[in-house]
N, C-alpha and C positions, 0 to 999 in steps of 0.2 A: 709756658715753658718755651724759650727760644732755642731753636735748633740750627746748627751750622753743619753742613755736610762738606767735608774736605776731601777733594778728589785728587789723586795723582793721575796725571794724563795717561791716555791709552798708549799702546805699543807704537813706537816711532822708529824712523829710519836712522836716527843718530841723536846727537846732543846739541847741535847748534840751534840758535833761535828759530831759524826758518825751515828746519826739516819737517817733512810731512809724516803723517801717520802711515804705518804699513797697511796693507790690505786687511790684515787681521785687526789692526788698530781701528780702522774704519768700522769694522763689524762690532768691535768692542764699544765704540761710541754709540752705535745704534742700540746695543744691549743696555748701556747706561741709561739711554733715553727711556727704554722700556722699563727698566728697574725703577726709575723715578716717576713713572707715569701716574701712579696713584698716591704720590707724596706731595703735600702742599709745598710749593716753592714760590717765593715772592721775588727773589733776587739772585742773579748769577754774576759772580766776579771772577775774572780769569787773569792769569799771567798773560802777557802780550805774546808769548812764544806761540808759533803756529800750532804746534802739537797740542798745546793746552786748549786753545780756542776751538780747534777742530774736534777735540774730545767731547766738548760740551755743546757744540753747535746743534746737533740733532735734538737735544732736549730743549734748548732755547727756542728753536723753531717750533717744536711741538707745543710749548707753553706760551709762545708768542711773547717772550721776554728778551729784552736786549741784554747782550753780554757786556758788562762793564769791564774795562781793561784797567788793571792796576799794576804798575811796574814793581811794586813791593813784592809781588808774587813770583818774580823771575827766579830761576834757579840760583842757588848760592854759587858764587865763584870761589873755588878753593885756591886757585892761583892763576895768574896769567902766563906762568911758565909751564912748559910741558914737564910734569913730574913723573919720572919712571916709577917711583914708589908711591903714587898718589893714593893707593888703597890704604897703605899703612898711615900715611899722613892724614887721610880722612878719618881713620879710626882714632887717631890721637886727638882730633878736634872734638870728638864726643866725650873725651875725658877732660881736656883743658879747653873750656869754652872761649877763652881769650886768645888761644893760639891762632896765629895768622901767618899766612905765607905770601910771598911776593905777589902783589896785585890782587890778592884775594880779600875775603872778609872773614872775620872770626865767626864761630858758631853763634856767639852772643849777638853780634851785629845782625846776622841773618835772621836769627830768632826774633829780634826786636821788630824787624820789618813785618813779618807775617803776624806777629801778635798784635801789632797796630791795626792790621786789616780785620782781624777777628774781633778785637775790642770795638772797633767802629761798627762792625756788623751787629754785635750784641747791643749796641746803643740804640739800634732801631728795633721796632717790634715786628720782626718778620723771620721767615725761614730762608736761610741763605745757602747757596752752593758756592764754594770757593774751589777753583781749579788751579793747581800748582804742580810742583815737582817733588821728587822723592826726598832729596836731602832737606829741602825746606820744610816739607811736611813732617819729617822726622823731628826736626828741631822744634816745631810747634808742639808736637805730641810730648816731647821731652820737657817743654816748658810747663805743661800741665801734669806730667808724671815723670819725675826725675829718673825712674827706673827704665824708661824707654831709652834705648841706646843704639849703638852701632849694629849689634846683631839684629835688632828689630828693623833698622833701616835695610839691612841685607835681605830681610824676609818680605819686604814690600813687593807688591806685584804691579803690573801695568795692565789695566788701571787698578786702583785700590781706593776704597772709600771708608772714611771714618766719620762717625756721627759725634759731634761735640754737643754735650748737653749742659746748659747753664741753669742750675737750680740754686736759688738763694746765693748767687755770686760764687758758687763753687762749680768749676767745670770738670766734668768727667768725659771720657770718650770710650767708644766701642767700635770695633771694626765691623762693618756691615756688608762688605763686599771684598772678596779676595779672588 
């Protein structure tokens, strides 16, 4: 049975690609490393954002595994414009997966990116950790379970960990950290 662990990064100081983890986020990264210490991990793939890499670095160091960077794991861009009602606009993208705002990508486009990473990971015979961001993680989980939606996104924590289990080409998931 192939297992993929999808991790939302630890607590960070903001949203831009270069922001650092908070002091609490750094502690959470150490806690994640401890959490995974007795779980067989063969591969780690991360978003190129600093907060994602720093979230998994302690585990990678502990396991002596290189962190592979994949741009497909970057957070979804809702829009390049500053949207005062971004929260409602984001909510609407969970209902209409094709909805797209200026400079952004639709839920379906973002979903496609992360599903490609997961499918590639499943094509190998190993246990993989994937580190990404909340909105993208939610879209992945929605891909495997249409009931996963906006309210589930709102309930995600930093960090958060879901285990994807592929049995006979049917993927199910469970939350294993909150």
